[in-house]
N, C-alpha and C positions, 0 to 999 in steps of 0.2 A: 505494499499499499503505500504510496507517493506520500510527500510531506504535506501536498497540499489539500489531501484529502482527510488528514488527520484532525478528530473532533476537540475541539477546545473544551477544556473542563475547567471552569475558574472555582477553587473553594474560598470560602469567605468564612473567617471564623475571627472573633473579637479580641482574643488575647493571644499572646505567642509566647506562655508560659508552657508548664508541662503537666497535664492533666488527662482527663478521660477523654474530653472532648477532642483535644490536640492530639492526643495518640489516635484516635479516630480518623482525624485528618490526614495525618502524618501515613497511618497504614493504607488508606485509600488512594490519597496522592503517590505512594510509593508503589502501590502494587498494580498501577494500571498498567494495560497493554501500549507500550511505547511506540509500539509500530502502528497504533490506530488511536490513540489519545494523547494529545500534548497537555499535561497538569498544568498549573497556575495556583499559587497560593496567596489571598490577600490578607493581610493580617494586623492587626495593631500590635507595636510595640517591637522591640528586638531581642525577644527571649529566645530560650532553646529551641522553640519549635523551629523559627526561622534557622538558625544555625544549622539544625538537623537537616532541613529540607533542603538548603544551601549544598550540605554536603552530599545528598542523595543525588544532587544535578537537577532538583527541583527549581525553578523559576520562583522567588517572593517578589511580591509589591508589598510595601510598607505602606500603610495608612497612618499618616501623622494625626489626623484628626479622630481616631478610633479609640476608645477607651471604654472601661466599665460604667466610668462616673457619668451622671446624666446630665445634660444641663441644654437648653434651647439654642444656643451658640453652636456647643461642641456638636450636636445633631445635626443641625443646618450644615456645618462644614463638614462632616461625614458624608451626608447624602449628596452635597455636593463633590466631593472627592469621590466617592464611588460611582457614581454617575459618570464622569470624565474616563474612569477606569473601566467603567462595563462599553462603553463608546469606542474606546481605543482597543480593547481586548476583543469584542466582539463574540463572547462564548456561544458554544453550542449549549452546554448545559452549565447551568449556574446553581452550583450547591453549596447553601448558605449552612451555617453551622451558630448556636447560640443564640439566647433570646433577642439581645439587641440586635445584632447583627442581622436577625432573621426578619424582623417587622419591615425596617428601611431597604434591605437586599430583595425580599421579595416583591414588594412593591414596586423597584425601581427596575427588578428585572422583567416584571408584567407591562411596565409603561416603554420600556425597550423592544418588548417583544421578542426576548430571548425565548426558544421554543422549550428548552426544560429549566425549569426553576425546580429546584429541589431543595425543601428543608430537612434537616434534621433536629428532632427533638430530644437533646438529651436529658431534660427534666422542666419541669414548667418553675418559673418564677413566681406564681402566683402560689404556691405552696410554702412561701419562705414567710415566716413571721412578721407580718405588717397588721394592718390596720384593714379589715373588712372593705371598705371603701376601695382600698389601694390594690387590693389580691381581685376584686372585681375588674377594674380597669386595666390591669393585668392581664386576666383571664381574656377580656373582650380581645386586647391587641394580638396576644398569642392567638386566639380564634381567628381573626382577620389576617394573620400571617399562614395558619394552616391553608385557611380558603384561597388565598393569591398563590400559593405554590400549585405546580401542577402534578406534587406527590410530596408526601412529608413521610419521613421515615422516622419512626418510632422505636427506641431502645429496648422498648420492653411492652408489654400487654399493660401495665399499670399505668403508661403515660396515655394508652389510647382510651382506659377507662375513666382519668382524669379529665380528659378533654371532651367531655359530653356534652357538647352544644350542638346544634343543628347541623348537618353536613358535614362536619369533621370528621367523623370515623370513617365515611368511605373515601375521604384524601389520603388517610395514614394506612402505612403497610408497617407490621413489627418485623424488624430484623435485629436478632440480638447480636452484637457484636462481640461475641464470645472469645477469648484469647485461649490459645493453647498453655498452658501451665508446663513449666518446667517439671524434672525431676524435684524432690522434697527431701529434705536431709532433716535429722535429729539435729537438735541443739548445737553440738560440739561439731558435729561433720559441718555445719554452716558453718561455724567459726572458721574452720579450717578454710573452707573454700573464699570465706571473705578474705582471711588474711593473705590469701595466693593473690 
């Protein structure tokens, strides 16, 4: 398959530290068939995820305005920056991860008529300890994200059950990102392995 026929997959994730969602993006981006796909990852910050992706030969785009804290000014700057990235990259698949990136990303992906906008729900921010009115607003925003995506990947059946608003369930597909666990050792053997 020639270079011109590769499908570009642009992954978006809010933070570049190392956690479950970041590992998920790393695993997907580094395990695509490079003969058929061109993976690119857009992220906030310059943490370990960015380093690992670059070391694996994956192109990384740092979004300066993307951070976890929410403010109208930052959200507008993020939306403008992401709009430019999407217009430049023209991905065939736009795979959005994390709550914050999800809402803005799925909306812009739809406005720019990207053929496949996918959102992965790793968890819901409305489950956090907040006042009820905040949780309802956040749940509404998550629901809009699910509705705007062409498909939402839920990493567990609990995530699907928790998003129980109209039309959401039919947009979600459960994919358990199970990991292979290596050999397990007793405490003393583990210490020896670590020391080596």
